[in-house]
VMD Tcl script that builds the backbone (N, CA, C; Angstrom):
set m [mol new atoms 246]
animate dup $m
set s [atomselect $m all]
$s set {name element resname resid chain x y z} {
  {N N MET 1 A -10.284 -37.722 -19.371}
  {CA C MET 1 A -10.423 -37.907 -17.722}
  {C C MET 1 A -10.289 -36.488 -17.055}
  {N N ALA 2 A -9.652 -35.628 -17.572}
  {CA C ALA 2 A -9.545 -34.003 -17.254}
  {C C ALA 2 A -11.113 -33.469 -17.346}
  {N N ALA 3 A -11.622 -33.817 -18.464}
  {CA C ALA 3 A -13.061 -33.322 -18.705}
  {C C ALA 3 A -14.053 -33.635 -17.759}
  {N N LYS 4 A -13.915 -35.093 -17.338}
  {CA C LYS 4 A -14.809 -35.636 -16.510}
  {C C LYS 4 A -14.691 -35.020 -15.077}
  {N N ILE 5 A -13.605 -34.853 -14.613}
  {CA C ILE 5 A -13.357 -34.146 -13.337}
  {C C ILE 5 A -13.784 -32.739 -13.320}
  {N N LYS 6 A -13.482 -32.095 -14.478}
  {CA C LYS 6 A -13.940 -30.566 -14.497}
  {C C LYS 6 A -15.465 -30.531 -14.449}
  {N N ALA 7 A -16.105 -31.553 -15.060}
  {CA C ALA 7 A -17.711 -31.614 -15.011}
  {C C ALA 7 A -18.096 -31.859 -13.792}
  {N N GLU 8 A -17.425 -32.919 -12.918}
  {CA C GLU 8 A -17.867 -33.192 -11.786}
  {C C GLU 8 A -17.738 -32.062 -10.963}
  {N N ASN 9 A -16.721 -31.261 -10.765}
  {CA C ASN 9 A -16.404 -30.231 -9.844}
  {C C ASN 9 A -17.514 -29.017 -10.324}
  {N N GLU 10 A -17.834 -28.833 -11.513}
  {CA C GLU 10 A -18.717 -27.927 -11.954}
  {C C GLU 10 A -20.156 -28.058 -11.267}
  {N N GLU 11 A -20.468 -29.432 -11.232}
  {CA C GLU 11 A -21.753 -29.915 -10.721}
  {C C GLU 11 A -21.796 -29.749 -9.175}
  {N N ILE 12 A -20.497 -30.105 -8.491}
  {CA C ILE 12 A -20.388 -29.918 -7.135}
  {C C ILE 12 A -20.573 -28.350 -6.958}
  {N N ARG 13 A -20.010 -27.322 -7.679}
  {CA C ARG 13 A -20.041 -26.013 -7.366}
  {C C ARG 13 A -21.619 -25.453 -7.535}
  {N N ARG 14 A -22.258 -26.024 -8.559}
  {CA C ARG 14 A -23.708 -25.708 -8.574}
  {C C ARG 14 A -24.405 -26.220 -7.301}
  {N N GLN 15 A -24.253 -27.440 -6.818}
  {CA C GLN 15 A -24.942 -27.797 -5.819}
  {C C GLN 15 A -24.587 -26.965 -4.453}
  {N N ARG 16 A -23.461 -26.572 -4.399}
  {CA C ARG 16 A -22.972 -25.786 -3.210}
  {C C ARG 16 A -23.678 -24.499 -3.229}
  {N N ASP 17 A -23.663 -23.990 -4.415}
  {CA C ASP 17 A -24.248 -22.453 -4.564}
  {C C ASP 17 A -25.778 -22.436 -4.441}
  {N N LYS 18 A -26.457 -23.640 -4.916}
  {CA C LYS 18 A -27.926 -23.738 -4.469}
  {C C LYS 18 A -28.062 -23.988 -2.999}
  {N N LEU 19 A -27.265 -24.636 -2.306}
  {CA C LEU 19 A -27.518 -24.800 -0.841}
  {C C LEU 19 A -27.016 -23.528 -0.191}
  {N N ALA 20 A -26.320 -22.854 -0.545}
  {CA C ALA 20 A -25.985 -21.610 0.057}
  {C C ALA 20 A -27.128 -20.420 -0.182}
  {N N GLU 21 A -27.587 -20.563 -1.535}
  {CA C GLU 21 A -28.847 -19.953 -1.578}
  {C C GLU 21 A -30.049 -20.089 -0.956}
  {N N ASP 22 A -30.353 -21.351 -0.606}
  {CA C ASP 22 A -31.281 -21.945 0.225}
  {C C ASP 22 A -31.208 -21.435 1.682}
  {N N ILE 23 A -30.144 -21.507 2.088}
  {CA C ILE 23 A -29.848 -21.165 3.559}
  {C C ILE 23 A -29.953 -19.615 3.884}
  {N N CYS 24 A -29.416 -18.764 2.708}
  {CA C CYS 24 A -29.590 -17.352 2.821}
  {C C CYS 24 A -31.168 -17.016 2.812}
  {N N MET 25 A -31.977 -17.765 1.925}
  {CA C MET 25 A -33.218 -17.366 1.963}
  {C C MET 25 A -33.983 -17.662 3.217}
  {N N LYS 26 A -33.585 -19.022 3.927}
  {CA C LYS 26 A -34.286 -19.106 5.207}
  {C C LYS 26 A -33.977 -18.353 6.204}
  {N N PHE 27 A -32.547 -17.687 6.337}
  {CA C PHE 27 A -32.348 -16.643 7.197}
  {C C PHE 27 A -33.095 -15.536 6.900}
  {N N SER 28 A -33.167 -15.091 5.695}
  {CA C SER 28 A -34.065 -13.926 5.401}
  {C C SER 28 A -35.398 -13.899 5.773}
  {N N GLN 29 A -36.174 -14.978 5.490}
  {CA C GLN 29 A -37.534 -15.265 5.984}
  {C C GLN 29 A -37.694 -15.279 7.430}
  {N N PHE 30 A -36.559 -15.798 8.195}
  {CA C PHE 30 A -36.641 -15.816 9.750}
  {C C PHE 30 A -36.487 -14.280 10.274}
  {N N LYS 31 A -35.804 -13.650 9.504}
  {CA C LYS 31 A -35.635 -12.260 10.076}
  {C C LYS 31 A -36.787 -11.343 9.708}
  {N N LYS 32 A -37.429 -11.733 8.555}
  {CA C LYS 32 A -38.846 -11.055 8.370}
  {C C LYS 32 A -40.023 -11.565 9.155}
  {N N ASP 33 A -39.962 -12.667 9.628}
  {CA C ASP 33 A -40.992 -13.226 10.337}
  {C C ASP 33 A -40.666 -12.749 11.819}
  {N N PHE 34 A -39.516 -12.591 12.155}
  {CA C PHE 34 A -39.083 -12.239 13.648}
  {C C PHE 34 A -39.464 -10.898 13.887}
  {N N LEU 35 A -38.902 -9.919 12.932}
  {CA C LEU 35 A -39.207 -8.626 13.126}
  {C C LEU 35 A -40.713 -8.267 12.783}
  {N N GLY 36 A -41.515 -8.895 12.071}
  {CA C GLY 36 A -42.843 -8.760 11.939}
  {C C GLY 36 A -43.689 -9.112 12.750}
  {N N ALA 37 A -43.301 -9.993 13.611}
  {CA C ALA 37 A -44.325 -10.798 14.657}
  {C C ALA 37 A -45.015 -9.619 15.549}
  {N N PRO 38 A -44.461 -8.813 16.179}
  {CA C PRO 38 A -45.180 -7.672 16.939}
  {C C PRO 38 A -46.389 -7.080 16.126}
  {N N ILE 39 A -46.009 -6.656 14.943}
  {CA C ILE 39 A -47.126 -6.199 13.943}
  {C C ILE 39 A -48.068 -7.113 13.689}
  {N N ARG 40 A -47.793 -8.328 13.445}
  {CA C ARG 40 A -48.824 -9.367 13.341}
  {C C ARG 40 A -49.566 -9.629 14.601}
  {N N ARG 41 A -48.983 -9.716 15.807}
  {CA C ARG 41 A -49.805 -9.626 17.060}
  {C C ARG 41 A -50.660 -8.601 17.242}
  {N N ALA 42 A -50.251 -7.331 16.925}
  {CA C ALA 42 A -51.185 -6.171 17.154}
  {C C ALA 42 A -52.135 -6.061 16.213}
  {N N LEU 43 A -52.033 -6.648 15.103}
  {CA C LEU 43 A -52.953 -6.595 14.125}
  {C C LEU 43 A -54.117 -7.798 14.551}
  {N N LYS 44 A -53.871 -8.825 14.982}
  {CA C LYS 44 A -54.555 -9.841 15.625}
  {C C LYS 44 A -55.317 -9.279 16.741}
  {N N ALA 45 A -54.729 -8.535 17.560}
  {CA C ALA 45 A -55.432 -7.936 18.758}
  {C C ALA 45 A -56.683 -6.986 18.194}
  {N N LEU 46 A -56.118 -6.133 17.257}
  {CA C LEU 46 A -57.049 -5.244 16.720}
  {C C LEU 46 A -58.344 -5.922 16.179}
  {N N LYS 47 A -58.003 -6.987 15.461}
  {CA C LYS 47 A -59.295 -7.847 14.818}
  {C C LYS 47 A -60.189 -8.394 16.017}
  {N N THR 48 A -59.552 -8.646 17.182}
  {CA C THR 48 A -60.295 -9.177 18.254}
  {C C THR 48 A -60.944 -7.955 19.295}
  {N N GLY 49 A -60.661 -6.963 18.912}
  {CA C GLY 49 A -60.769 -5.766 19.780}
  {C C GLY 49 A -60.024 -5.795 21.137}
  {N N ALA 50 A -59.040 -6.507 21.178}
  {CA C ALA 50 A -58.354 -6.754 22.550}
  {C C ALA 50 A -57.009 -5.835 22.488}
  {N N GLY 51 A -56.876 -4.893 21.715}
  {CA C GLY 51 A -55.689 -4.141 21.654}
  {C C GLY 51 A -55.477 -3.378 23.048}
  {N N ASN 52 A -54.390 -3.194 23.466}
  {CA C ASN 52 A -54.054 -2.600 24.681}
  {C C ASN 52 A -52.685 -1.757 24.490}
  {N N PRO 53 A -52.659 -0.411 24.617}
  {CA C PRO 53 A -51.460 0.247 24.316}
  {C C PRO 53 A -50.380 -0.062 25.446}
  {N N ALA 54 A -50.855 -0.524 26.588}
  {CA C ALA 54 A -49.942 -0.953 27.726}
  {C C ALA 54 A -49.012 -2.156 27.065}
  {N N HIS 55 A -49.341 -2.833 25.849}
  {CA C HIS 55 A -48.693 -3.976 25.459}
  {C C HIS 55 A -47.791 -3.411 24.217}
  {N N SER 56 A -47.596 -2.159 24.165}
  {CA C SER 56 A -46.716 -1.690 23.001}
  {C C SER 56 A -45.363 -2.318 23.099}
  {N N CYS 57 A -44.636 -2.282 21.910}
  {CA C CYS 57 A -43.482 -3.156 21.763}
  {C C CYS 57 A -42.350 -2.255 21.040}
  {N N GLU 58 A -41.293 -2.156 21.481}
  {CA C GLU 58 A -40.044 -1.253 20.888}
  {C C GLU 58 A -38.937 -2.517 20.130}
  {N N ILE 59 A -38.921 -2.272 19.049}
  {CA C ILE 59 A -38.076 -3.112 18.228}
  {C C ILE 59 A -36.696 -2.715 17.739}
  {N N PRO 60 A -35.555 -2.979 18.172}
  {CA C PRO 60 A -34.404 -2.459 17.802}
  {C C PRO 60 A -34.059 -3.156 16.376}
  {N N TYR 61 A -34.279 -2.393 15.480}
  {CA C TYR 61 A -34.233 -2.948 14.090}
  {C C TYR 61 A -32.675 -3.004 13.490}
  {N N ARG 62 A -31.975 -1.683 13.600}
  {CA C ARG 62 A -30.595 -1.708 13.296}
  {C C ARG 62 A -29.731 -1.107 14.362}
  {N N ASN 63 A -28.537 -0.752 14.108}
  {CA C ASN 63 A -27.881 -0.047 14.955}
  {C C ASN 63 A -28.453 1.288 15.006}
  {N N GLU 64 A -28.612 1.870 15.996}
  {CA C GLU 64 A -29.432 2.961 16.229}
  {C C GLU 64 A -30.643 3.382 15.456}
  {N N GLU 65 A -31.426 2.283 15.106}
  {CA C GLU 65 A -32.503 2.402 14.547}
  {C C GLU 65 A -33.619 1.603 15.149}
  {N N LYS 66 A -34.738 2.081 15.374}
  {CA C LYS 66 A -35.801 1.211 16.286}
  {C C LYS 66 A -37.125 1.488 15.531}
  {N N TYR 67 A -38.107 0.671 15.850}
  {CA C TYR 67 A -39.535 1.173 15.492}
  {C C TYR 67 A -40.417 0.637 16.822}
  {N N TRP 68 A -41.488 1.217 16.985}
  {CA C TRP 68 A -42.589 1.027 18.114}
  {C C TRP 68 A -43.932 0.538 17.453}
  {N N VAL 69 A -44.439 -0.377 18.025}
  {CA C VAL 69 A -45.794 -1.000 17.680}
  {C C VAL 69 A -46.864 -0.879 18.826}
  {N N VAL 70 A -47.620 0.164 18.474}
  {CA C VAL 70 A -48.780 0.270 19.791}
  {C C VAL 70 A -50.005 -0.148 18.993}
  {N N ALA 71 A -50.778 -0.865 19.906}
  {CA C ALA 71 A -52.144 -1.399 19.582}
  {C C ALA 71 A -53.076 -0.907 20.444}
  {N N SER 72 A -54.056 -0.099 19.890}
  {CA C SER 72 A -54.943 0.309 20.786}
  {C C SER 72 A -56.528 -0.586 20.257}
  {N N LYS 73 A -57.706 -0.279 20.919}
  {CA C LYS 73 A -58.790 -1.305 20.551}
  {C C LYS 73 A -59.140 -0.885 19.117}
  {N N ASP 74 A -58.830 0.208 18.560}
  {CA C ASP 74 A -59.463 0.515 17.101}
  {C C ASP 74 A -58.358 0.970 16.232}
  {N N GLU 75 A -57.044 0.745 16.597}
  {CA C GLU 75 A -55.980 1.128 15.477}
  {C C GLU 75 A -54.756 0.526 15.925}
  {N N VAL 76 A -53.753 0.288 14.960}
  {CA C VAL 76 A -52.353 -0.131 15.322}
  {C C VAL 76 A -51.575 1.021 14.770}
  {N N THR 77 A -50.598 1.489 15.459}
  {CA C THR 77 A -49.791 2.397 15.117}
  {C C THR 77 A -48.150 1.834 15.243}
  {N N VAL 78 A -47.709 2.211 14.129}
  {CA C VAL 78 A -46.181 1.698 13.833}
  {C C VAL 78 A -45.355 3.175 13.599}
  {N N SER 79 A -44.527 3.138 14.597}
  {CA C SER 79 A -43.644 4.494 14.493}
  {C C SER 79 A -42.146 4.166 14.377}
  {N N PHE 80 A -41.630 4.918 13.300}
  {CA C PHE 80 A -40.011 4.597 13.311}
  {C C PHE 80 A -39.238 5.755 13.468}
  {N N ALA 81 A -38.367 5.434 14.376}
  {CA C ALA 81 A -37.313 6.557 14.527}
  {C C ALA 81 A -36.274 7.060 13.520}
  {N N MET 82 A -36.182 8.147 13.193}
  {CA C MET 82 A -35.305 8.642 12.124}
  {C C MET 82 A -34.315 9.552 12.507}
}
mol reanalyze $m
mol bondsrecalc $m
mol representation Tube
mol addrep $m
């Protein structure tokens, strides 16, 4: 009886760990997509030739760290503060 309960508990732990890992991956992917969106938008503008430096974007990445994305008609510049 104790072995059965132990096995059931172990299965519950495995399921919980898998669920936690899946949630962490979704948050990680969201962060990547959210922070990469301005770069993706600038590259799409470059592809169509519609880049405009007036539409530059400042991204606060971490505490006291940020980067800028500037799209012109013929290039995209990404600058990181150091």
